[in-house]
C-alpha positions in Angstrom: -0.1 0.0 0.0 1.6 3.4 -1.1 0.8 6.9 0.1 0.6 9.8 -2.0 3.2 10.4 -4.5 5.1 13.7 -5.1 7.1 14.6 -7.9 10.3 16.1 -7.7 12.5 18.0 -11.0 16.2 16.8 -11.9 18.6 19.2 -10.7 21.2 20.4 -13.3 24.9 20.5 -12.4 27.5 22.0 -14.9 30.1 18.7 -13.9 27.5 16.2 -14.2 24.4 17.1 -16.4 20.9 16.4 -15.0 20.7 14.0 -11.9 18.3 13.1 -9.5 18.8 15.3 -6.2 16.4 15.1 -3.6 15.9 17.7 -0.7 15.5 16.4 2.7 16.0 17.2 6.5 18.1 14.6 8.5 17.4 14.6 12.6 19.9 13.0 15.0 19.7 13.8 18.8 18.0 17.0 18.7 20.2 18.6 15.7 18.9 18.7 12.0 20.5 19.7 8.8 18.6 20.5 5.4 20.2 19.3 2.6 20.4 17.5 -0.8 21.0 13.8 -1.2 21.5 11.8 -4.9 19.3 9.1 -5.6 21.4 6.2 -6.3 19.7 3.0 -7.7 23.2 1.4 -8.1 24.3 1.9 -4.5 23.5 -0.8 -2.1 24.0 1.4 0.9 23.0 5.0 1.8 26.1 7.1 2.5 26.9 10.1 4.7 30.0 12.3 4.6 31.6 12.8 7.6 31.1 16.7 7.7 27.5 16.1 7.8 27.4 13.2 10.5 29.2 15.9 13.0 27.0 18.4 12.1 24.1 16.5 13.2 26.2 15.9 16.5 27.2 12.1 15.8 30.4 10.9 17.5 32.3 8.7 15.5 33.6 6.7 18.6 29.9 6.0 19.9 29.2 4.2 15.9 30.5 0.8 17.3 29.2 -1.1 13.8 32.0 -0.9 11.4 31.1 -0.9 7.6 33.2 -1.4 4.6 32.6 0.2 1.5 33.4 -0.6 -2.2 34.2 1.5 -5.1 35.4 5.1 -4.7 34.9 5.0 -0.9 36.6 1.6 0.0 39.5 3.2 1.2 37.6 5.4 4.0 36.3 3.9 7.1 32.9 3.8 7.3 30.2 3.4 10.5 26.9 2.7 10.8 24.4 5.4 11.7 20.5 5.7 11.9 19.1 9.2 11.4 15.6 10.5 10.8 14.5 11.9 7.6 12.0 14.2 6.5 11.3 14.1 2.9 8.4 16.6 1.3 5.2 16.0 2.7 5.7 12.0 4.1 6.1 11.0 7.1 9.5 10.7 8.8 11.3 7.8 8.5 14.5 6.0 9.7 16.9 5.7 7.2 20.5 3.7 7.7 23.6 5.3 6.5 27.2 4.2 6.2 28.7 7.3 7.4 32.1 7.8 6.2 35.4 9.3 7.2 35.1 11.0 3.2 34.2 14.5 3.3 34.2 14.9 0.0 31.3 12.6 -1.2 27.5 13.6 -1.8 24.8 12.2 0.5 23.7 9.3 -1.2 20.4 7.6 -1.0 20.6 3.7 -1.8 19.3 0.4 -1.6 19.5 0.4 2.1 17.3 1.6 3.0 16.1 4.4 1.4 14.7 2.1 -1.8 13.1 0.0 0.8 11.1 2.8 2.3 10.1 4.5 -0.9 9.2 3.6 -4.4 10.5 5.8 -7.3 10.0 6.0 -10.6 12.2 7.9 -13.1 11.3 10.2 -16.1 14.5 11.0 -17.1 13.4 12.4 -20.8 10.7 14.9 -19.2 13.2 15.6 -16.2 11.4 14.6 -13.1 11.1 11.9 -10.9 8.1 10.7 -8.8 8.3 9.2 -5.1 5.6 7.7 -2.6 6.4 6.3 0.6 5.8 2.6 1.6 3.3 2.2 4.6 4.2 0.0 7.4 2.8 -3.5 7.0 
């Protein structure tokens, strides 16, 4: 069962062309950050840059679950962190992130667990995408 669908435009960047960037608000321990994440259907996990985790008040040493990342991020340490996310008019959801020591990576919304919480339909030729939130079972 799905909730109402919301539409978002693709964002154009000089370096990468048009990409599905999603505005969202992350909340953790009474701190929040308004930011933009990129929807990446090929990413197995969602990734949080180190500076964003620090801005939210996360303490690296307190995150005890260590993760191994692959590809360009394989050389960086990562820890699991769960934050609350507010996206558009949808109900807040808990999202799991691999919080990486890399500060030069965007917020990446990947399979675990963004695409488990939301269904996304891309209309690349029309430069927009739609999201609907999965309702709890």
